[in-house]
N, C-alpha and C positions, 0 to 999 in steps of 0.2 A: 540443420534440423533443430538445433538448440533454440534459436530465436522464436520459431512458431510455438514450440512446446512451452517455453518460458512465458510467452505472451498469453497463452491460455491459462497458465497457472496464475499469472499476474491478474488477469481479469476475474478469475474465480475468487482469488483472495480479496480483491477490492470489493467485489459484490458481497462477500461474507463480512468484511469489515464494516461496510455501510449498513448491512442488516443488524450487526451487533450494536453499533452505535445508535441506530434507530430504535432498537429495543429498549435502550436506557433513556430515551428522550422524555418519557413521562416522568421519570424520577428526576432527571436533570432539569426539567422545566420548573421545578419548585425551588431550585437553588438560586442564590443571588446572581444577578446578571454578570458580575465580574467573574464569578466562579464558573459559570456556564461558558464565558468567553475563553477562560484558561483551558477548560476541558476540551472545547471544540478545536482550539489551536493545537493542543497536544494530540487529539484524535486525528486531526487533519495532517499532521506531520508524522505521527507515530506509526502509520502503516508502512513507512519506508524501512524502518529498522528491521522488522522480521524478514523483509525481502532483499536485504543486502546480499546474503549468500546466493540468492537466485540471480541477481544482477551480475555477480562475480562469475557464476557458472555460465550464464548466458554469453558473456563476453570472453570466456577463456578458451573457446574453441580455436581451431586452426585459423590463422589470419589469412585473408585473401589478399593477393598482391594487386596493387593498384596499377592501372595502365598509365604509363607516362609517355 
């Protein structure tokens, strides 16, 4: 049950992250291009950091045995 719940949380968080980054696009559009590039690289990778505990929780459930 952890994976479906975590997937929904992940999708909701990514949608919120996109909305927040999009809200700042007007202000960011006036920055120099190289600063915009740095910002969008950080924003594109930065969503992972707050979700690390979610990924750890999602994968910490009981392990299923593989059929050999």
